[in-house]
N, CA, C and O of each residue as an XYZ file, in Angstrom:
620
protein
N       0.888     -1.247     -0.100
C       0.051      0.077     -0.070
C       0.986      1.242      0.050
O       0.700      2.305     -0.502
N       2.038      1.105      0.712
C       2.833      2.257      0.661
C       3.403      2.673     -0.704
O       3.495      3.857     -1.031
N       3.770      1.681     -1.460
C       4.185      1.843     -2.849
C       3.207      2.451     -3.706
O       3.527      3.324     -4.512
N       1.863      1.975     -3.554
C       0.788      2.388     -4.248
C       0.607      3.897     -3.952
O       0.380      4.683     -4.872
N       0.710      4.306     -2.631
C       0.475      5.687     -2.314
C       1.611      6.549     -2.893
O       1.340      7.652     -3.369
N       2.864      6.087     -2.869
C       3.957      6.827     -3.569
C       3.720      7.101     -5.060
O       3.946      8.211     -5.543
N       3.234      6.007     -5.819
C       2.934      6.156     -7.161
C       1.779      7.103     -7.462
O       1.724      7.886     -8.410
N       0.835      6.907     -6.479
C      -0.423      7.903     -6.665
C       0.015      9.351     -6.656
O      -0.333     10.180     -7.496
N       0.836      9.580     -5.595
C       1.379     10.902     -5.427
C       2.221     11.483     -6.547
O       2.147     12.659     -6.901
N       3.092     10.499     -7.121
C       3.917     10.880     -8.264
C       2.950     11.130     -9.427
O       3.098     12.164    -10.079
N       2.024     10.313     -9.724
C       1.077     10.596    -10.883
C       0.350     11.880    -10.756
O       0.109     12.600    -11.725
N      -0.051     12.194     -9.335
C      -0.929     13.376     -9.319
C       0.050     14.609     -9.505
O      -0.404     15.631    -10.021
N       1.351     14.554     -9.113
C       2.242     15.736     -9.250
C       2.374     16.011    -10.740
O       2.628     17.157    -11.108
N       2.208     14.972    -11.667
C       2.450     15.149    -13.142
C       1.036     15.089    -13.862
O       0.967     14.950    -15.083
N       0.012     15.189    -13.130
C      -1.386     15.163    -13.726
C      -1.556     13.899    -14.620
O      -2.151     13.967    -15.696
N      -1.033     12.774    -14.157
C      -1.223     11.530    -14.919
C      -2.274     10.637    -14.191
O      -2.199     10.365    -12.993
N      -3.186     10.239    -14.966
C      -4.202      9.412    -14.234
C      -3.653      8.134    -13.559
O      -2.770      7.457    -14.087
N      -4.194      7.846    -12.418
C      -3.571      6.703    -11.701
C      -4.640      5.839    -11.177
O      -5.573      6.355    -10.562
N      -4.584      4.513    -11.376
C      -5.506      3.511    -10.985
C      -4.813      2.312    -10.235
O      -4.040      1.564    -10.833
N      -5.085      2.175     -9.050
C      -4.656      1.117     -8.293
C      -5.585     -0.134     -8.517
O      -6.769     -0.103     -8.182
N      -5.024     -1.191     -9.072
C      -5.841     -2.430     -9.389
C      -5.133     -3.625     -8.834
O      -3.910     -3.709     -8.720
N      -5.952     -4.490     -8.517
C      -5.388     -5.854     -8.073
C      -5.673     -6.969     -9.092
O      -6.846     -7.247     -9.340
N      -4.810     -7.530     -9.610
C      -5.063     -8.734    -10.563
C      -5.620     -9.918     -9.853
O      -6.292    -10.749    -10.463
N      -5.342    -10.025     -8.493
C      -5.898    -11.128     -7.896
C      -7.405    -11.083     -7.535
O      -8.167    -12.042     -7.656
N      -7.775     -9.736     -7.032
C      -9.201     -9.689     -6.522
C      -9.928     -8.866     -7.549
O     -11.157     -8.848     -7.483
N      -9.366     -8.239     -8.412
C     -10.123     -7.416     -9.451
C     -10.407     -6.043     -8.870
O     -10.945     -5.198     -9.586
N     -10.079     -5.774     -7.622
C     -10.398     -4.496     -7.071
C      -9.810     -3.269     -7.861
O      -8.662     -3.272     -8.306
N     -10.609     -2.312     -7.987
C     -10.097     -1.038     -8.777
C     -10.256     -1.052    -10.191
O      -9.933     -0.055    -10.836
N     -10.817     -2.288    -10.870
C     -10.905     -2.479    -12.249
C     -12.164     -1.471    -12.772
O     -12.044     -0.834    -13.818
N     -13.176     -1.407    -12.076
C     -14.300     -0.531    -12.580
C     -13.983      0.892    -12.936
O     -14.372      1.369    -14.002
N     -13.267      1.594    -12.043
C     -12.856      2.978    -12.382
C     -11.922      2.931    -13.584
O     -12.070      3.750    -14.491
N     -10.951      1.992    -13.628
C     -10.065      1.806    -14.828
C     -10.883      1.683    -16.127
O     -10.647      2.409    -17.093
N     -11.799      0.796    -16.127
C     -12.444      0.353    -17.465
C     -13.331      1.592    -17.721
O     -13.430      1.979    -18.885
N     -13.931      2.194    -16.818
C     -14.696      3.448    -17.163
C     -13.984      4.504    -17.735
O     -14.390      5.139    -18.709
N     -12.808      4.728    -17.085
C     -11.899      5.880    -17.713
C     -11.452      5.537    -19.085
O     -11.424      6.435    -19.926
N     -11.070      4.230    -19.421
C     -10.696      3.808    -20.644
C     -11.794      4.030    -21.692
O     -11.551      4.523    -22.793
N     -13.005      3.645    -21.299
C     -14.175      3.912    -22.150
C     -14.232      5.334    -22.419
O     -14.278      5.697    -23.594
N     -14.234      6.238    -21.422
C     -14.197      7.762    -21.662
C     -13.160      8.132    -22.717
O     -13.450      8.822    -23.694
N     -11.971      7.659    -22.491
C     -10.852      8.195    -23.435
C     -11.160      7.658    -24.816
O     -10.921      8.386    -25.779
N     -11.671      6.442    -25.003
C     -12.058      5.933    -26.474
C     -13.193      6.810    -26.967
O     -13.189      7.207    -28.132
N     -14.112      7.109    -26.169
C     -15.190      8.131    -26.700
C     -14.571      9.503    -26.999
O     -14.939     10.108    -28.006
N     -13.660     10.018    -26.187
C     -13.107     11.296    -26.447
C     -12.281     11.299    -27.761
O     -12.285     12.266    -28.523
N     -11.577     10.173    -27.984
C     -10.798     10.016    -29.077
C     -11.606      9.919    -30.440
O     -11.254     10.477    -31.479
N     -12.684      9.172    -30.298
C     -13.660      9.135    -31.409
C     -14.231     10.405    -31.758
O     -14.338     10.778    -32.927
N     -14.643     11.156    -30.643
C     -15.241     12.443    -30.946
C     -14.272     13.441    -31.599
O     -14.621     14.187    -32.514
N     -12.983     13.409    -31.054
C     -11.920     14.277    -31.633
C     -11.790     13.932    -33.163
O     -11.822     14.775    -34.060
N     -11.650     12.660    -33.327
C     -11.449     12.232    -34.811
C     -12.641     12.790    -35.642
O     -12.412     13.380    -36.698
N     -13.903     12.615    -35.187
C     -14.949     13.182    -36.056
C     -14.902     14.686    -36.158
O     -15.279     15.241    -37.190
N     -14.494     15.299    -35.221
C     -14.391     16.804    -35.427
C     -13.347     17.160    -36.306
O     -13.526     18.087    -37.096
N     -12.189     16.493    -36.269
C     -11.062     16.702    -37.062
C     -11.575     16.446    -38.580
O     -11.335     17.237    -39.492
N     -12.254     15.339    -38.726
C     -12.803     15.031    -40.217
C     -13.557     16.159    -40.761
O     -13.393     16.576    -41.907
N     -14.533     16.733    -39.769
C     -15.456     17.793    -40.194
C     -14.695     18.936    -40.442
O     -15.013     19.636    -41.403
N     -13.634     19.283    -39.659
C     -12.968     20.540    -39.835
C     -12.072     20.585    -41.029
O     -11.900     21.654    -41.615
N     -11.465     19.436    -41.438
C     -10.599     19.322    -42.579
C     -11.209     18.841    -43.900
O     -10.658     18.955    -44.995
N     -12.414     18.289    -43.673
C     -13.026     17.584    -44.887
C     -12.402     16.438    -45.361
O     -12.688     15.983    -46.468
N     -11.528     15.897    -44.590
C     -10.743     14.659    -44.900
C     -11.328     13.514    -43.998
O     -11.455     13.660    -42.782
N     -11.681     12.353    -44.671
C     -12.247     11.275    -43.917
C     -11.022     10.418    -43.375
O     -10.101     10.085    -44.120
N     -11.069     10.118    -42.169
C      -9.865      9.228    -41.686
C     -10.010      7.730    -42.178
O     -11.103      7.165    -42.202
N      -8.926      7.179    -42.537
C      -8.833      5.897    -43.036
C      -7.918      5.141    -42.146
O      -6.814      5.598    -41.850
N      -8.372      3.927    -41.685
C      -7.547      3.107    -40.855
C      -7.217      1.771    -41.603
O      -8.065      1.122    -42.216
N      -5.973      1.447    -41.496
C      -5.402      0.230    -42.072
C      -5.007     -0.770    -41.039
O      -4.181     -0.467    -40.178
N      -5.542     -1.907    -41.088
C      -5.210     -2.904    -40.082
C      -4.333     -3.753    -40.737
O      -4.623     -4.265    -41.818
N      -3.069     -3.979    -40.049
C      -2.119     -4.939    -40.668
C      -2.026     -6.102    -39.650
O      -2.010     -5.955    -38.427
N      -1.968     -7.274    -40.315
C      -1.870     -8.337    -39.399
C      -0.358     -8.387    -38.800
O       0.636     -8.020    -39.425
N      -0.362     -8.859    -37.599
C       0.878     -8.922    -37.005
C       1.894     -9.980    -37.551
O       1.419    -10.994    -38.062
N       3.072     -9.849    -37.496
C       4.019    -10.909    -37.954
C       3.852    -12.306    -37.341
O       4.218    -13.337    -37.905
N       3.270    -12.249    -36.144
C       2.955    -13.565    -35.487
C       2.023    -14.438    -36.387
O       2.078    -15.666    -36.336
N       1.211    -13.805    -37.169
C       0.190    -14.639    -38.020
C       0.685    -15.093    -39.404
O       0.034    -15.811    -40.162
N       1.845    -14.622    -39.634
C       2.433    -14.997    -40.883
C       3.187    -16.457    -40.925
O       3.759    -16.944    -39.950
N       3.105    -16.992    -42.049
C       3.587    -18.389    -42.177
C       3.928    -18.558    -43.617
O       3.412    -17.867    -44.495
N       4.874    -19.561    -43.859
C       5.258    -19.949    -45.251
C       4.858    -21.434    -45.341
O       4.743    -22.165    -44.357
N       4.661    -21.799    -46.592
C       4.358    -23.213    -47.055
C       5.692    -23.505    -47.863
O       6.087    -22.760    -48.760
N       6.349    -24.664    -47.461
C       7.505    -25.009    -48.290
C       7.472    -26.432    -48.588
O       7.299    -27.274    -47.706
N       7.657    -26.752    -49.990
C       7.696    -28.056    -50.397
C       8.807    -28.770    -49.805
O       9.917    -28.243    -49.879
N       8.664    -30.008    -49.166
C       9.767    -30.783    -48.619
C       9.581    -32.149    -48.761
O       8.553    -32.660    -48.316
N      10.481    -32.856    -49.352
C      10.388    -34.346    -49.603
C       9.102    -34.586    -50.337
O       8.811    -33.986    -51.372
N       8.369    -35.456    -49.780
C       7.124    -35.899    -50.363
C       5.906    -35.068    -49.748
O       4.739    -35.324    -50.045
N       6.274    -34.061    -48.872
C       5.258    -33.355    -48.147
C       5.507    -31.813    -48.159
O       6.156    -31.199    -49.006
N       4.903    -31.323    -47.114
C       4.998    -29.703    -47.107
C       5.306    -29.300    -45.631
O       4.755    -29.867    -44.687
N       6.095    -28.426    -45.498
C       6.453    -27.817    -44.122
C       5.813    -26.409    -44.044
O       5.861    -25.582    -44.954
N       5.211    -26.239    -42.849
C       4.606    -25.000    -42.506
C       5.496    -24.367    -41.518
O       5.711    -24.920    -40.439
N       6.075    -23.129    -41.862
C       6.940    -22.348    -41.087
C       6.337    -21.019    -40.667
O       6.028    -20.167    -41.500
N       6.179    -20.862    -39.386
C       5.461    -19.569    -38.827
C       5.379    -19.756    -37.393
O       4.977    -20.808    -36.895
N       5.788    -18.655    -36.662
C       5.876    -18.681    -35.150
C       4.552    -18.991    -34.611
O       4.527    -19.888    -33.769
N       3.394    -18.406    -34.940
C       2.119    -18.672    -34.326
C       1.550    -20.063    -34.696
O       0.967    -20.746    -33.853
N       1.725    -20.456    -35.935
C       1.224    -21.769    -36.304
C       1.987    -22.713    -35.542
O       1.378    -23.595    -34.937
N       3.268    -22.648    -35.486
C       4.176    -23.719    -34.685
C       3.726    -23.697    -33.352
O       3.566    -24.782    -32.792
N       3.480    -22.597    -32.713
C       3.050    -22.511    -31.300
C       1.703    -23.224    -31.115
O       1.482    -23.868    -30.089
N       0.839    -23.117    -32.062
C      -0.459    -23.840    -31.943
C      -0.170    -25.221    -31.850
O      -0.661    -25.871    -30.928
N       0.627    -25.792    -32.760
C       0.870    -27.264    -32.686
C       1.545    -27.658    -31.525
O       1.137    -28.681    -30.975
N       2.646    -26.960    -30.960
C       3.280    -27.412    -29.873
C       2.426    -27.379    -28.659
O       2.662    -28.177    -27.752
N       1.447    -26.518    -28.564
C       0.436    -26.417    -27.428
C      -0.662    -27.446    -27.527
O      -1.492    -27.511    -26.620
N      -0.720    -28.201    -28.497
C      -1.887    -29.190    -28.693
C      -1.466    -30.558    -28.259
O      -0.424    -31.093    -28.637
N      -2.315    -31.080    -27.461
C      -2.202    -32.504    -26.906
C      -2.417    -33.500    -28.027
O      -3.541    -33.700    -28.487
N      -1.318    -34.134    -28.471
C      -1.522    -35.021    -29.698
C      -2.325    -36.275    -29.385
O      -2.814    -36.922    -30.312
N      -2.478    -36.635    -28.153
C      -3.237    -37.841    -27.784
C      -4.695    -37.515    -27.648
O      -5.478    -38.426    -27.378
N      -5.134    -36.240    -27.821
C      -6.475    -35.771    -27.463
C      -7.131    -35.501    -29.008
O      -6.790    -34.592    -29.764
N      -8.044    -36.417    -29.243
C      -8.769    -36.156    -30.544
C      -9.492    -34.786    -30.668
O      -9.540    -34.164    -31.729
N     -10.077    -34.340    -29.452
C     -10.769    -32.990    -29.468
C      -9.807    -32.015    -29.650
O     -10.059    -31.061    -30.386
N      -8.657    -32.121    -29.045
C      -7.714    -31.056    -29.241
C      -7.130    -30.968    -30.707
O      -6.896    -29.884    -31.241
N      -6.915    -32.164    -31.309
C      -6.473    -32.244    -32.733
C      -7.580    -31.674    -33.657
O      -7.273    -30.992    -34.635
N      -8.815    -31.945    -33.359
C      -9.969    -31.347    -34.161
C      -9.959    -29.873    -33.912
O     -10.170    -29.177    -34.905
N      -9.760    -29.285    -32.809
C      -9.669    -27.899    -32.560
C      -8.519    -27.253    -33.317
O      -8.586    -26.147    -33.854
N      -7.466    -28.047    -33.307
C      -6.208    -27.517    -34.013
C      -6.539    -27.367    -35.479
O      -6.238    -26.350    -36.104
N      -7.162    -28.394    -36.014
C      -7.444    -28.395    -37.455
C      -8.251    -27.150    -37.716
O      -7.881    -26.404    -38.623
N      -9.426    -26.827    -36.936
C     -10.199    -25.686    -37.115
C      -9.400    -24.440    -37.118
O      -9.621    -23.575    -37.966
N      -8.472    -24.301    -36.206
C      -7.579    -23.163    -36.014
C      -6.685    -23.036    -37.282
O      -6.500    -21.932    -37.794
N      -6.161    -24.113    -37.759
C      -5.395    -24.015    -39.007
C      -6.037    -23.499    -40.151
O      -5.523    -22.699    -40.933
N      -7.348    -24.046    -40.247
C      -8.233    -23.551    -41.372
C      -8.428    -22.130    -41.310
O      -8.192    -21.406    -42.277
N      -8.903    -21.649    -40.066
C      -9.134    -20.259    -39.879
C      -7.917    -19.370    -40.064
O      -8.025    -18.193    -40.408
N      -6.754    -19.969    -39.824
C      -5.515    -19.185    -40.054
C      -5.033    -19.056    -41.360
O      -4.093    -18.316    -41.651
N      -5.763    -19.884    -42.306
C      -5.449    -19.813    -43.669
C      -4.455    -20.904    -44.074
O      -4.043    -20.956    -45.233
N      -4.079    -21.740    -43.179
C      -3.061    -22.709    -43.508
C      -3.669    -23.735    -44.553
O      -2.981    -24.053    -45.523
N      -4.807    -24.208    -44.400
C      -5.371    -25.225    -45.480
C      -5.422    -24.561    -46.815
O      -4.952    -25.100    -47.817
N      -6.021    -23.332    -46.827
C      -6.038    -22.696    -48.182
C      -4.646    -22.509    -48.788
O      -4.450    -22.731    -49.983
N      -3.712    -22.115    -47.986
C      -2.304    -21.847    -48.507
C      -1.747    -23.224    -48.939
O      -0.987    -23.250    -49.907
N      -2.059    -24.342    -48.313
C      -1.560    -25.660    -48.774
C      -2.313    -26.071    -50.125
O      -1.742    -26.669    -51.036
N      -3.530    -25.721    -50.154
C      -4.240    -26.074    -51.450
C      -3.676    -25.277    -52.572
O      -3.406    -25.781    -53.662
N      -3.507    -24.045    -52.288
C      -2.966    -23.169    -53.399
C      -1.487    -23.528    -53.795
O      -1.007    -23.278    -54.900
N      -0.876    -24.095    -52.843
C       0.605    -24.612    -53.180
C       0.636    -25.972    -53.954
O       1.616    -26.349    -54.596
N      -0.498    -26.651    -53.835
C      -0.742    -27.872    -54.550
C      -0.862    -29.150    -53.649
O      -0.891    -30.281    -54.132
N      -0.931    -28.891    -52.309
C      -1.095    -30.098    -51.486
C      -2.427    -30.830    -51.754
O      -3.509    -30.307    -52.022
N      -2.135    -32.158    -51.628
C      -3.329    -33.105    -51.960
C      -3.710    -33.839    -50.761
O      -2.868    -34.067    -49.892
N      -4.930    -34.229    -50.649
C      -5.467    -35.074    -49.550
C      -4.457    -36.347    -49.414
O      -4.181    -37.069    -50.372
N      -3.984    -36.513    -48.205
C      -2.988    -37.551    -47.920
C      -1.476    -37.247    -48.014
O      -0.629    -38.111    -47.787
N      -1.181    -35.984    -48.356
C       0.161    -35.449    -48.295
C       0.596    -35.303    -46.847
O      -0.268    -35.075    -46.000
N       1.846    -35.414    -46.510
C       2.295    -35.237    -45.193
C       2.603    -33.793    -44.963
O       3.199    -33.169    -45.841
N       2.236    -33.210    -43.839
C       2.390    -31.871    -43.473
C       3.300    -31.876    -42.224
O       2.991    -32.523    -41.223
N       4.420    -31.145    -42.307
C       5.298    -31.055    -41.162
C       5.228    -29.567    -40.486
O       5.399    -28.522    -41.114
N       4.976    -29.656    -39.242
C       4.911    -28.365    -38.395
C       5.372    -28.663    -37.035
O       4.851    -29.499    -36.297
N       6.454    -27.875    -36.729
C       7.079    -27.872    -35.378
C       7.456    -29.272    -34.809
O       7.211    -29.669    -33.670
N       8.078    -29.930    -35.774
C       8.520    -31.399    -35.442
C       7.405    -32.319    -35.394
O       7.689    -33.372    -34.823
N       6.340    -32.240    -35.782
C       5.098    -33.094    -35.750
C       4.801    -33.289    -37.286
O       5.154    -32.459    -38.124
N       4.168    -34.374    -37.569
C       3.830    -34.688    -38.983
C       2.282    -35.015    -38.949
O       1.781    -35.814    -38.157
N       1.611    -34.322    -39.876
C       0.129    -34.578    -40.016
C      -0.152    -35.025    -41.381
O       0.674    -34.779    -42.259
N      -1.276    -35.682    -41.663
C      -1.735    -36.073    -42.858
C      -2.783    -34.989    -43.354
O      -3.788    -34.743    -42.686
N      -2.521    -34.386    -44.491
C      -3.305    -33.257    -45.040
C      -4.665    -33.871    -45.476
O      -4.714    -34.918    -46.121
N      -5.689    -33.220    -45.121
C      -7.044    -33.691    -45.399
C      -7.905    -32.264    -45.518
O      -8.120    -31.580    -44.517
N      -8.275    -31.967    -46.565
C      -9.062    -30.581    -46.709
C     -10.306    -30.682    -46.143
O     -10.783    -31.788    -45.886
N     -10.924    -29.599    -45.905
C     -12.206    -29.529    -45.314
C     -13.261    -30.136    -46.301
O     -14.361    -30.492    -45.881
N     -12.947    -30.236    -47.476
C     -13.834    -30.817    -48.459
C     -13.856    -32.285    -48.371
O     -14.747    -32.927    -48.929
N     -12.863    -32.876    -47.658
C     -12.818    -34.367    -47.749
C     -13.948    -34.984    -46.926
O     -14.486    -34.265    -46.085
N     -14.367    -36.260    -47.087
C     -15.470    -36.824    -46.412
C     -15.371    -36.880    -44.973
O     -16.362    -36.659    -44.278
N     -14.063    -37.205    -44.398
C     -13.776    -37.489    -43.080
C     -12.870    -36.392    -42.630
O     -11.720    -36.324    -43.064
N     -13.413    -35.416    -41.659
C     -12.819    -34.227    -41.257
C     -11.855    -34.423    -40.211
O     -11.261    -33.429    -39.794
N     -11.582    -35.679    -39.671
C     -10.559    -35.907    -38.669
C      -9.171    -35.506    -38.973
O      -8.791    -35.671    -40.132
N      -8.361    -35.005    -38.110
C      -6.993    -34.810    -38.185
C      -6.302    -36.144    -37.993
O      -6.636    -36.826    -37.025
N      -5.394    -36.568    -38.805
C      -4.582    -37.794    -38.469
C      -3.186    -37.467    -38.039
O      -2.522    -36.652    -38.678
N      -2.772    -38.002    -37.102
C      -1.425    -37.718    -36.635
C      -0.449    -38.940    -36.909
O      -0.835    -40.093    -36.719
N       0.636    -38.691    -37.296
C       1.634    -39.654    -37.659
C       2.802    -39.567    -36.770
O       3.428    -38.507    -36.737
N       3.156    -40.543    -36.063
C       4.149    -40.625    -34.880
C       5.375    -39.847    -35.224
O       5.618    -38.851    -34.542
N       6.186    -40.180    -36.209
C       7.486    -39.733    -36.446
C       7.511    -38.840    -37.656
O       6.763    -39.044    -38.612
N       8.362    -37.862    -37.612
C       8.632    -36.942    -38.755
C       9.876    -37.564    -39.476
O      10.915    -37.847    -38.880
N       9.666    -37.753    -40.850
C      10.802    -38.164    -41.609
C      11.965    -37.270    -41.584
O      11.784    -36.058    -41.467
N      13.320    -37.839    -41.700
C      14.427    -36.891    -41.654
C      14.857    -36.432    -43.000
O      15.784    -35.630    -43.112
């Protein structure tokens, strides 16, 4: 509490908003969330006023973070997927859990991996190598949507 009081005093001297919150209990979150909401509302209002004053409409460009990027590389008789986020998904998946593998497949589809594999020329039955694991490629159009896991990755 003493450290919090010192921080609060420091912030007050510099006219910086200060919110003491507890990650454990959630105490103090309501005022913080309300203030963030006010700041968003103020920023939107300022943007609208600026657009009206200048006659220029604001355009926002959303760029995907590098974490979502991946590459499809032809390797041996299969395909390797290289990308930090995709590899992390595979590493975090329990390979002995069918539900987890089905969830992984949905995430790979949503991330664009399946489409990228199809565009690269992957066919149902091709081996897919991701983060030291080997999977059998099966597109969403295949009759059986299960992900098949192959125990060992070829060298």
